[in-house]
SETI-665875 format. One record per residue: residue in three letters; y, x negated, z negated of N, C-alpha, C in turn. Coordinates in steps of 0.05 Angstrom, whole numbers, padded with zeros to 5 digits, always signed. Layout:
# SETI-665875
alaYXZYXZYXZ/...
//
This chain:
# SETI-665875
met-00370-00964+00054-00393-00975+00039-00403-00962+00020/gln-00384-00945+00003-00396-00926-00019-00413-00906-00002/ser-00403-00893+00016-00414-00874+00036-00443-00880+00044/ala-00447-00912+00049-00472-00919+00060-00490-00929+00038/ala-00480-00922+00012-00495-00930-00013-00500-00962-00017/tyr-00477-00978-00008-00479-01006-00015-00482-01011-00047/ile-00496-01032-00051-00498-01038-00080-00474-01059-00087/phe-00457-01048-00103-00436-01062-00113-00444-01081-00140/ile-00435-01105-00141-00443-01123-00164-00420-01135-00176/his-00420-01139-00199-00404-01158-00219-00409-01186-00217/arg-00430-01194-00207-00442-01223-00208-00446-01232-00236/arg-00452-01211-00252-00462-01220-00280-00490-01201-00284/trp-00512-01217-00287-00535-01203-00286-00541-01180-00307/lys-00529-01184-00330-00533-01165-00353-00517-01140-00347/asp-00499-01145-00328-00482-01119-00320-00497-01106-00295/asp-00506-01125-00282-00516-01114-00252-00545-01105-00254/lys-00560-01111-00270-00589-01109-00269-00596-01076-00270/asn-00581-01062-00287-00591-01034-00291-00577-01017-00265/his-00559-01024-00253-00547-01011-00228-00566-01017-00204/phe-00575-01042-00205-00595-01055-00183-00617-01038-00187/glu-00630-01033-00211-00655-01022-00213-00654-00993-00206/ala-00631-00981-00214-00627-00951-00206-00627-00948-00177/met-00611-00964-00161-00605-00959-00133-00632-00966-00118/leu-00647-00988-00125-00669-00995-00112-00693-00973-00113/asp-00696-00966-00141-00713-00942-00147-00706-00914-00126/tyr-00682-00914-00125-00674-00889-00108-00679-00892-00082/phe-00673-00920-00070-00683-00922-00037-00718-00919-00035/cys-00728-00929-00060-00759-00925-00055-00768-00897-00058/asp-00757-00880-00074-00761-00853-00075-00757-00835-00054/ile-00736-00841-00040-00729-00826-00020-00741-00834+00008/his-00751-00858+00007-00769-00869+00029-00752-00870+00057/glu-00730-00879+00050-00710-00883+00073-00714-00911+00085/pro-00716-00917+00111-00718-00946+00119-00693-00960+00110/leu-00699-00982+00097-00676-00998+00083-00674-01027+00093/gln-00647-01034+00101-00642-01064+00109-00622-01072+00087/leu-00630-01091+00068-00614-01100+00045-00609-01131+00055/leu-00584-01138+00057-00571-01162+00062-00563-01173+00038/ile-00577-01197+00031-00566-01210+00005-00563-01242+00009/phe-00547-01254-00005-00538-01280-00005-00545-01294-00026/pro-00569-01306-00034-00579-01315-00060-00562-01335-00067/glu-00548-01351-00054-00533-01372-00063-00500-01360-00074/gly-00500-01338-00067-00478-01320-00081-00448-01325-00071/thr-00445-01346-00056-00418-01350-00049-00417-01369-00021/asp-00394-01374-00008-00392-01393+00014-00390-01421+00007/leu-00395-01437+00025-00398-01466+00025-00372-01480+00027/thr-00359-01488+00001-00335-01503+00002-00339-01528-00015/glu-00315-01544-00020-00324-01566-00034-00325-01560-00064/asn-00310-01540-00075-00313-01532-00103-00340-01519-00107/ser-00351-01503-00087-00377-01489-00095-00398-01511-00092/lys-00393-01529-00075-00418-01551-00071-00417-01570-00100/val-00392-01574-00114-00394-01584-00138-00408-01573-00156/arg-00404-01546-00158-00423-01529-00177-00448-01527-00171/ser-00457-01532-00145-00488-01529-00136-00498-01556-00146/asn-00483-01578-00140-00495-01604-00151-00498-01602-00180/glu-00479-01597-00195-00483-01592-00227-00509-01577-00231/phe-00509-01554-00217-00533-01539-00224-00560-01555-00215/ala-00561-01566-00197-00583-01589-00185-00587-01605-00210/glu-00566-01621-00217-00575-01642-00238-00583-01627-00261/lys-00576-01604-00270-00581-01595-00296-00611-01582-00296/asn-00623-01574-00270-00648-01563-00266-00667-01584-00254/gly-00659-01607-00253-00677-01626-00236-00684-01623-00209/leu-00660-01612-00192-00667-01606-00166-00653-01626-00149/gln-00658-01629-00124-00643-01649-00106-00614-01634-00099/lys-00599-01651-00092-00573-01646-00082-00568-01637-00054/tyr-00556-01612-00050-00553-01610-00020-00526-01614-00007/glu-00526-01619+00019-00499-01623+00031-00491-01600+00050/tyr-00514-01586+00060-00506-01562+00080-00510-01536+00071/val-00522-01532+00047-00525-01507+00035-00520-01510+00003/leu-00518-01487-00010-00516-01486-00039-00546-01478-00050/his-00550-01483-00072-00575-01476-00085-00575-01446-00094/pro-00599-01432-00087-00597-01406-00089-00602-01399-00119/arg-00591-01374-00127-00597-01364-00159-00619-01343-00152/thr-00641-01350-00160-00663-01333-00154-00666-01309-00173/thr-00655-01302-00191-00657-01280-00211-00656-01255-00194/gly-00634-01248-00179-00631-01227-00166-00652-01224-00144/phe-00654-01245-00131-00674-01244-00108-00701-01236-00115/thr-00711-01249-00135-00739-01238-00142-00743-01211-00153/phe-00720-01203-00170-00721-01176-00179-00719-01157-00155/val-00704-01160-00133-00704-01143-00112-00731-01142-00097/val-00742-01164-00091-00768-01170-00079-00790-01154-00094/glu-00790-01158-00122-00812-01143-00138-00807-01113-00136/arg-00782-01106-00142-00776-01076-00146-00782-01064-00119/leu-00773-01077-00095-00781-01060-00071-00813-01061-00064/arg-00823-01083-00071-00853-01083-00068-00869-01065-00085/glu-00859-01061-00111-00870-01041-00129-00866-01015-00116/gly-00842-01011-00104-00839-00977-00093-00847-00978-00064/gln-00865-00996-00054-00878-00996-00029-00853-00989-00008/asn-00832-01005-00010-00809-01001+00007-00803-01029+00021/leu-00821-01049+00019-00816-01077+00031-00835-01079+00052/asp-00824-01085+00073-00842-01090+00095-00844-01124+00102/ala-00820-01137+00101-00814-01165+00105-00792-01177+00095/ile-00791-01201+00092-00766-01215+00092-00760-01233+00113/his-00733-01231+00121-00726-01243+00145-00703-01268+00133/asp-00711-01292+00140-00698-01314+00128-00679-01323+00153/ile-00651-01319+00148-00635-01325+00169-00616-01350+00160/thr-00615-01371+00178-00598-01391+00172-00576-01392+00195/val-00551-01396+00186-00527-01390+00204-00515-01419+00208/ala-00508-01428+00235-00494-01452+00237-00469-01450+00254/tyr-00448-01464+00255-00426-01463+00272-00423-01493+00284/pro-00428-01493+00308-00427-01523+00319-00399-01535+00325/tyr-00381-01518+00324-00353-01529+00334-00333-01529+00309/asn-00325-01501+00300-00305-01498+00279-00317-01479+00260/ile-00308-01483+00236-00319-01464+00214-00293-01453+00196/pro-00282-01430+00207-00259-01417+00191-00271-01411+00164/gln-00253-01417+00144-00256-01415+00115-00243-01391+00103/ser-00221-01380+00112-00206-01360+00099-00196-01339+00124/glu-00184-01320+00114-00170-01302+00131-00145-01311+00147/lys-00132-01333+00131-00114-01347+00144-00118-01362+00168/his-00145-01374+00167-00152-01385+00191-00154-01366+00215/leu-00165-01341+00208-00171-01320+00230-00144-01311+00241/leu-00124-01307+00223-00095-01300+00230-00086-01321+00249/glu-00093-01345+00247-00078-01368+00264-00097-01369+00290/gly-00116-01356+00293-00135-01355+00318-00153-01371+00315/asn-00163-01384+00295-00185-01402+00290-00212-01387+00289/phe-00218-01373+00307-00244-01361+00308-00269-01381+00316/pro-00294-01375+00306-00315-01393+00312-00321-01384+00344/lys-00322-01411+00354-00326-01413+00383-00357-01409+00393/glu-00376-01412+00375-00404-01404+00372-00412-01402+00346/ile-00431-01386+00345-00449-01380+00323-00481-01380+00330/his-00492-01393+00318-00523-01398+00323-00536-01386+00295/phe-00559-01372+00300-00577-01361+00282-00604-01369+00283/his-00615-01377+00264-00645-01383+00261-00660-01363+00245/ile-00677-01347+00255-00690-01326+00240-00721-01327+00243/arg-00730-01326+00215-00759-01327+00212-00763-01302+00195/arg-00791-01296+00205-00802-01266+00188-00822-01275+00171/tyr-00823-01266+00146-00844-01268+00128-00854-01239+00121/pro-00879-01229+00130-00888-01206+00121-00896-01205+00091/val-00890-01180+00083-00896-01179+00053-00921-01185+00042/asp-00941-01187+00062-00973-01190+00050-00972-01222+00045/ile-00955-01240+00055-00959-01267+00052-00940-01276+00029/leu-00924-01262+00018-00908-01271-00004-00924-01274-00029/pro-00913-01294-00044-00924-01299-00072-00923-01276-00089/ala-00944-01271-00109-00947-01250-00125-00929-01248-00149/ser-00926-01275-00162-00912-01273-00186-00885-01283-00186/thr-00866-01276-00207-00841-01282-00206-00833-01312-00203/glu-00851-01329-00217-00845-01358-00217-00853-01369-00186/glu-00875-01360-00175-00880-01368-00148-00859-01361-00127/leu-00849-01335-00134-00825-01326-00115-00801-01345-00118/gln-00796-01354-00143-00774-01371-00145-00780-01397-00129/val-00801-01408-00134-00808-01432-00120-00810-01431-00089/trp-00815-01407-00083-00817-01396-00050-00789-01395-00041/cys-00772-01386-00055-00741-01387-00049-00730-01411-00045/his-00735-01426-00064-00721-01455-00066-00737-01471-00042/lys-00762-01465-00039-00773-01481-00013-00760-01472+00018/arg-00753-01448+00018-00739-01438+00040-00708-01455+00040/trp-00697-01457+00021-00668-01470+00019-00676-01501+00026/glu-00694-01514+00019-00701-01542+00026-00702-01541+00056/glu-00718-01519+00069-00724-01523+00102-00694-01517+00112/lys-00675-01501+00100-00653-01494+00113-00633-01522+00109/glu-00635-01533+00089-00618-01561+00090-00628-01580+00114/glu-00655-01582+00114-00663-01601+00133-00655-01589+00159/arg-00660-01562+00167-00653-01550+00192-00626-01555+00200/leu-00607-01552+00179-00578-01554+00187-00571-01583+00190/arg-00585-01599+00176-00579-01628+00177-00586-01639+00206/ser-00606-01627+00218-00618-01635+00245-00599-01621+00264/phe-00584-01596+00259-00570-01586+00275-00542-01600+00276/tyr-00529-01609+00257-00506-01619+00255-00504-01648+00264/arg-00527-01666+00257-00530-01689+00263-00543-01694+00292/gly-00553-01676+00302-00566-01673+00331-00549-01664+00351/arg-00561-01648+00371-00550-01638+00391-00542-01607+00384/arg-00534-01600+00362-00524-01575+00352-00534-01553+00364/asn-00562-01550+00359-00576-01528+00369-00602-01525+00352/phe-00608-01505+00347-00635-01501+00331-00657-01503+00351/asp-00681-01514+00342-00708-01517+00358-00716-01487+00360/val-00717-01477+00383-00724-01450+00391-00761-01452+00390/ser-00770-01432+00376-00799-01429+00377-00804-01399+00373/gly-00819-01387+00389-00823-01357+00386-00810-01341+00405/pro-00803-01317+00402-00791-01299+00420-00763-01307+00431/asn-00752-01299+00454-00725-01305+00460-00707-01297+00445/ala-00682-01308+00447-00657-01299+00429-00651-01271+00440/ile-00652-01261+00463-00645-01235+00470-00671-01219+00474/pro-00677-01196+00457-00702-01183+00459-00706-01170+00487/pro-00731-01171+00496-00735-01161+00527-00727-01131+00532/cys-00716-01117+00512-00705-01091+00517-00675-01089+00526/lys-00664-01115+00524-00636-01116+00529-00632-01138+00551/ser-00609-01143+00561-00602-01164+00581-00580-01176+00572/glu-00573-01197+00587-00546-01213+00580-00523-01192+00591/ala-00525-01178+00613-00505-01161+00619-00500-01138+00601/arg-00521-01125+00590-00519-01105+00570-00503-01114+00546/val-00514-01137+00535-00498-01149+00512-00472-01156+00517/leu-00464-01164+00540-00433-01171+00547-00421-01144+00548/leu-00432-01120+00561-00418-01099+00563-00412-01087+00536/val-00433-01086+00515-00431-01074+00492-00410-01088+00477/lys-00409-01117+00478-00388-01131+00464-00362-01126+00471/trp-00356-01124+00500-00328-01113+00507-00321-01091+00500/val-00339-01070+00502-00332-01042+00498-00326-01039+00469/ser-00341-01057+00448-00333-01051+00420-00308-01067+00416/phe-00304-01089+00429-00277-01104+00425-00256-01085+00432/leu-00255-01074+00453-00233-01058+00461-00230-01033+00447/tyr-00252-01018+00438-00250-00996+00424-00239-01001+00395/trp-00245-01021+00381-00233-01026+00354-00206-01039+00356/thr-00203-01050+00380-00171-01060+00385-00153-01036+00390/leu-00164-01016+00404-00144-00994+00408-00146-00972+00387/phe-00165-00972+00370-00172-00951+00350-00150-00951+00330/ser-00144-00976+00316-00123-00979+00297-00095-00968+00306/pro-00082-00980+00327-00056-00971+00337-00059-00941+00340/ala-00079-00932+00353-00080-00904+00364-00080-00888+00338/met-00092-00893+00316-00091-00878+00292-00063-00883+00279/val-00047-00899+00280-00022-00904+00272-00004-00883+00289/val-00008-00885+00315+00009-00866+00329+00006-00838+00325/leu-00018-00833+00322-00029-00802+00311-00016-00795+00286/met-00019-00812+00268-00003-00804+00241+00029-00802+00242/tyr+00040-00819+00260+00066-00819+00264+00075-00793+00274/phe+00061-00781+00296+00068-00757+00309+00055-00731+00295/ser+00035-00732+00280+00020-00709+00272+00021-00709+00241/ser+00035-00686+00228+00033-00682+00201+00004-00676+00188/leu-00008-00663+00207-00038-00655+00197-00054-00678+00193/ala-00049-00699+00211-00064-00726+00207-00054-00740+00183/arg-00031-00738+00176-00017-00756+00155-00032-00738+00129/trp-00028-00713+00127-00039-00702+00103-00069-00703+00104/tyr-00082-00705+00122-00113-00709+00120-00121-00738+00111/leu-00104-00758+00118-00107-00785+00109-00104-00785+00079/val-00076-00775+00075-00069-00774+00043-00092-00762+00025/thr-00100-00738+00035-00124-00720+00020-00146-00739+00016/trp-00154-00753+00036-00180-00767+00034-00177-00793+00017/ile-00154-00805+00020-00149-00829-00001-00148-00818-00030/leu-00137-00798-00034-00134-00788-00062-00163-00779-00069/ile-00178-00768-00054-00206-00761-00063-00221-00787-00069/phe-00223-00807-00053-00236-00832-00055-00226-00845-00080/val-00196-00849-00083-00188-00861-00109-00195-00848-00137/leu-00195-00822-00139-00202-00806-00157-00232-00805-00167/gln-00247-00800-00145-00277-00804-00148-00284-00831-00159/glu-00270-00856-00150-00280-00876-00159-00270-00884-00191/lys-00243-00873-00197-00236-00879-00224-00252-00863-00240/ile-00261-00837-00236-00273-00819-00253-00308-00825-00252/phe-00318-00830-00234-00348-00831-00231-00356-00862-00225/gly-00336-00879-00215-00350-00906-00210-00352-00912-00181/gly-00355-00892-00163-00358-00894-00136-00375-00874-00122/leu-00376-00869-00099-00389-00846-00085-00418-00852-00088/glu-00429-00876-00088-00456-00882-00094-00468-00874-00122/phe-00452-00870-00137-00461-00861-00168-00463-00831-00164/ile-00444-00819-00150-00444-00788-00150-00474-00782-00132/glu-00478-00796-00110-00501-00790-00095-00527-00794-00113/leu-00528-00813-00130-00549-00823-00148-00556-00801-00167/ala-00533-00793-00179-00533-00771-00198-00541-00744-00190/cys-00534-00737-00164-00543-00714-00152-00573-00715-00146/tyr-00582-00741-00139-00611-00740-00134-00624-00738-00158/arg-00618-00750-00180-00632-00749-00205-00631-00717-00216/phe-00610-00706-00211-00608-00675-00221-00628-00660-00207/leu-00625-00665-00177-00648-00649-00162-00678-00655-00168/ala-00680-00677-00170-00709-00690-00175-00719-00679-00202/lys-00702-00679-00219-00707-00668-00250-00712-00634-00244/arg-00695-00623-00231-00700-00592-00228-00724-00584-00216/gln-00731-00603-00194-00756-00601-00179-00778-00602-00196/lys-00781-00621-00210-00801-00627-00233-00805-00605-00252/val-00783-00594-00261-00784-00569-00281-00797-00545-00266/glu-00785-00541-00241-00800-00516-00227-00828-00522-00219/leu-00839-00545-00216-00868-00551-00213-00883-00550-00234/lys-00872-00555-00258-00886-00548-00281-00888-00520-00290/lys-00865-00502-00284-00867-00476-00286-00888-00462-00270/ala-00891-00471-00242-00907-00459-00227-00935-00466-00233/glu-00943-00487-00246-00968-00494-00256-00975-00475-00280/
//
């Protein structure tokens, strides 16, 4: 995750804002295609989180939800506005997820074999040019999307447990059912065999053991000293960008 420049947060806006700003500006400056997945509600749906969400709704004069949690819009609006200013935002994809049969809530459920039998996704694309301009309007826009999610999930769970399909097919035309099935099974077999194969390799090869220990030490030390690989990447970029500006000034 550090190598892929994930944005790690503390869930405290006063601590997270500066790091968010630095990372988003970096993504905009290097003009790399960016896919940023965020959960504005901040956590998963449980009885405890639903109680807190309802308290938030009462405090802010909002309706109470049964199937979703109220989104916290501060981070969402900041990300949208920062990426838009940096001309690095093409669209927002609003994704609603539903589980028609069983909903595992913890790793314990997965260890017991309680995997989801089906997962349904409802996806809607909002191009950047139709998004509201101001922060306040963006907050309202986000809340509207969550109202739609609540209604969509209510219809899903109280009806035939399927989203109403409108628009393109679930599988893109460049793919097929057979290809999707093949990729799924190849991936499953690869990752099932990879872990035991690495254990066997480390057992029989001292070189593999030293390689593993070396990289564990490197990652632990750099995180303790610098805070993470993404901080090193950001610092290197700033250093090189600053040096490039100095050289350009000298050339002028």
